[in-house]
C-alpha positions in Angstrom: -14.6 2.2 -2.1 -11.5 3.1 -0.2 -8.5 1.0 0.8 -5.7 1.2 3.4 -2.1 0.3 2.4 0.6 -0.2 5.0 4.3 -0.7 4.3 6.8 -1.5 7.0 10.4 -2.6 6.7 14.1 -1.6 6.4 14.4 1.6 4.3 15.4 0.9 0.7 15.6 3.1 -2.4 12.5 2.9 -4.6 9.8 1.6 -2.2 7.5 4.6 -2.6 8.2 4.8 -6.3 7.4 1.2 -7.0 4.2 1.2 -4.9 2.9 4.4 -6.5 3.7 3.2 -10.0 1.8 0.0 -9.4 -1.2 1.9 -8.0 -1.2 4.3 -10.9 -1.0 1.6 -13.5 -4.0 -0.1 -11.8 -6.2 3.0 -11.7 -5.9 3.5 -7.9 -6.0 7.1 -6.7 -3.9 8.0 -3.7 -6.0 10.2 -1.4 -3.6 10.6 1.5 -0.1 9.4 2.3 2.1 9.5 5.4 5.6 8.1 5.6 8.4 8.2 8.0 11.8 6.6 8.6 12.7 5.8 12.2 16.2 4.5 12.9 16.4 3.0 9.4 12.9 1.5 9.4 10.5 2.7 6.7 6.8 3.1 7.7 4.1 4.3 5.2 0.4 4.4 5.3 -1.8 5.4 2.4 -5.5 5.9 2.0 -6.5 5.0 -1.6 -9.6 5.2 -3.7 -10.4 1.9 -5.4 -13.5 3.1 -7.3 -11.8 3.2 -10.7 -9.5 0.2 -10.6 -8.7 -1.3 -14.0 -7.8 -4.8 -12.7 -9.3 -6.9 -9.9 -8.6 -6.1 -6.2 -6.9 -9.5 -5.9 -4.6 -8.7 -8.9 -3.5 -5.4 -7.2 -2.8 -7.3 -4.0 -0.7 -9.8 -6.0 1.3 -7.0 -7.7 1.9 -5.4 -4.3 3.0 -8.7 -2.9 5.7 -8.9 -5.6 7.0 -5.5 -4.6 7.0 -6.6 -0.9 9.1 -9.6 -1.8 11.5 -7.6 -3.9 11.9 -4.8 -1.3 11.8 -7.2 1.6 9.0 -5.3 3.4 5.6 -6.0 4.8 3.0 -4.5 2.4 -0.7 -4.9 2.9 -3.8 -3.6 1.1 -7.1 -3.9 2.9 -10.6 -2.6 2.3 -11.2 0.4 4.6 -14.1 -1.3 6.4 -12.0 -4.4 7.2 -9.1 -2.3 8.4 -11.3 -0.2 10.7 -12.9 -3.4 12.1 -9.6 -5.0 12.8 -8.2 -1.9 14.5 -11.2 -0.9 16.6 -10.5 -0.9 20.3 
């Protein structure tokens, strides 16, 4: 099972580090990652493998929400099929 993570907000030190640490501690494998900074705004998209998670999907979302609040960014984790359905033209 794959997931899509998106992070958008003002660039701050440690965003990537905290997200990646949270994922690693939860058994999430990062398959692909793209990030850019445009005029001070951070934008990152990750494709992750959720097959071997060690905590529930909802618990991972909760941990990522804590990071989002701390870093003042929008951070979302969605199952790949839901993401694809929502972004289909």
